[in-house]
C-alpha positions as CSV (number, residue, x, y, z in Angstrom):
1,M,0.0,0.0,0.0
2,S,1.4,3.3,-1.0
3,M,1.2,6.6,0.9
4,F,-1.6,7.8,-1.4
5,D,-3.7,4.7,-0.8
6,Q,-3.8,5.3,2.9
7,E,-6.7,7.0,4.6
8,L,-5.4,10.0,6.4
9,E,-6.9,11.1,9.7
10,C,-5.7,14.2,11.6
11,C,-7.0,16.1,14.5
12,G,-10.2,14.0,14.7
13,A,-11.1,14.7,11.1
14,E,-12.3,11.7,9.1
15,F,-11.5,12.0,5.4
16,E,-13.6,9.8,3.1
17,K,-12.3,8.7,-0.2
18,N,-14.4,9.7,-3.2
19,H,-16.6,12.1,-1.1
20,I,-18.2,14.8,-3.2
21,S,-20.4,17.4,-1.5
22,F,-23.8,18.6,-2.8
23,F,-22.5,22.2,-2.7
24,G,-19.4,21.3,-4.7
25,L,-21.4,19.6,-7.4
26,L,-23.9,22.5,-7.4
27,T,-21.4,25.2,-7.7
28,L,-18.7,23.6,-9.8
29,S,-19.8,20.6,-11.8
30,F,-23.3,21.8,-12.8
31,P,-22.1,25.1,-14.2
32,V,-19.3,23.3,-16.0
33,I,-21.8,21.0,-17.6
34,V,-24.0,23.9,-18.8
35,I,-21.1,25.9,-20.2
36,S,-19.5,22.9,-21.9
37,F,-22.8,21.8,-23.4
38,V,-23.4,25.3,-24.8
39,L,-19.8,25.3,-26.2
40,L,-20.3,21.8,-27.6
41,V,-23.4,22.9,-29.4
42,I,-21.8,26.0,-30.8
43,L,-18.5,24.4,-31.8
44,S,-20.0,21.1,-33.2
45,P,-20.0,22.3,-36.8
46,L,-16.5,23.5,-36.5
47,R,-14.7,20.2,-35.4
48,L,-11.5,21.8,-36.7
49,F,-10.0,22.0,-33.3
50,K,-10.2,18.2,-32.6
51,K,-8.1,18.1,-29.5
52,R,-9.9,21.0,-27.8
53,F,-13.2,19.5,-28.8
54,Q,-12.3,16.2,-27.2
55,I,-11.2,17.9,-24.0
56,L,-14.5,19.7,-23.8
57,E,-16.4,16.4,-24.4
58,T,-14.3,14.7,-21.7
59,L,-15.0,17.5,-19.3
60,F,-18.7,17.3,-20.0
61,R,-18.9,13.5,-19.6
62,S,-16.8,13.5,-16.4
63,C,-18.9,16.1,-14.7
64,M,-22.1,14.3,-15.8
65,K,-20.7,11.1,-14.3
66,L,-19.9,12.9,-11.0
67,I,-23.4,14.2,-10.7
68,S,-25.1,11.0,-11.7
69,E,-23.1,8.8,-9.3
70,K,-23.7,10.9,-6.2
71,P,-26.3,9.2,-4.0
72,L,-28.9,12.0,-3.9
73,M,-32.4,11.0,-2.6
74,A,-31.7,7.4,-3.7
75,K,-35.0,6.0,-2.4
76,T,-37.0,8.6,-4.3
77,K,-34.9,8.1,-7.4
78,C,-35.6,4.4,-7.4
79,S,-39.3,4.6,-6.6
80,L,-39.8,7.2,-9.3
81,A,-37.9,5.2,-11.9
82,G,-39.9,2.1,-10.9
83,S,-43.2,3.8,-11.3
84,M,-42.1,5.1,-14.7
85,F,-41.2,1.6,-15.8
86,K,-44.9,0.7,-16.0
87,V,-45.3,3.5,-18.5
88,S,-42.1,3.0,-20.5
89,P,-38.8,1.2,-19.7
90,R,-36.9,3.7,-21.8
91,L,-38.5,6.6,-19.9
92,S,-37.7,4.9,-16.6
93,G,-34.0,4.6,-17.6
94,L,-33.9,8.3,-18.6
95,T,-35.5,9.2,-15.3
96,F,-33.0,7.1,-13.3
97,K,-30.0,8.4,-15.3
98,Y,-30.9,12.2,-15.2
99,F,-32.6,12.4,-11.8
100,N,-29.7,14.0,-10.0
101,F,-29.2,16.4,-12.9
102,S,-32.8,17.5,-12.7
103,I,-32.5,18.1,-9.0
104,Y,-29.4,20.3,-9.5
105,L,-31.2,22.1,-12.4
106,F,-34.2,22.7,-10.1
107,V,-32.0,24.1,-7.3
108,W,-30.3,26.5,-9.8
109,I,-33.6,27.7,-11.2
110,L,-34.8,28.3,-7.6
111,I,-31.6,30.2,-6.7
112,L,-31.8,32.4,-9.8
113,T,-35.5,33.0,-9.3
114,L,-34.9,34.1,-5.7
115,L,-32.0,36.3,-6.8
116,K,-34.3,37.9,-9.3
117,V,-37.0,38.5,-6.7
118,V,-34.5,40.0,-4.2
119,F,-32.7,42.2,-6.6
């Protein structure tokens, strides 16, 4: 076991591996997804800058993976996808896959609406 594989604990702090906070995903990953998606749509006809386009795609996919793998209201996610399975298995899969993304989208819409009301 190398030094980097060890779990470090100091001053009573407990550090978890692969721990990503809700706030971190909300403030970093979600805006990166939105910005990279817009750039991908704008630059898709231009595919001249192949390497930069691949970096943008990788950034988009990695942030989407981070958001989709975070256990966020797991029981609700499973029950909603299960109830949608009766209607359509494909719709159920989309619901399960993009549930966390829709939660983050709702939170951002709520934040932006509140900012608009306040200011």
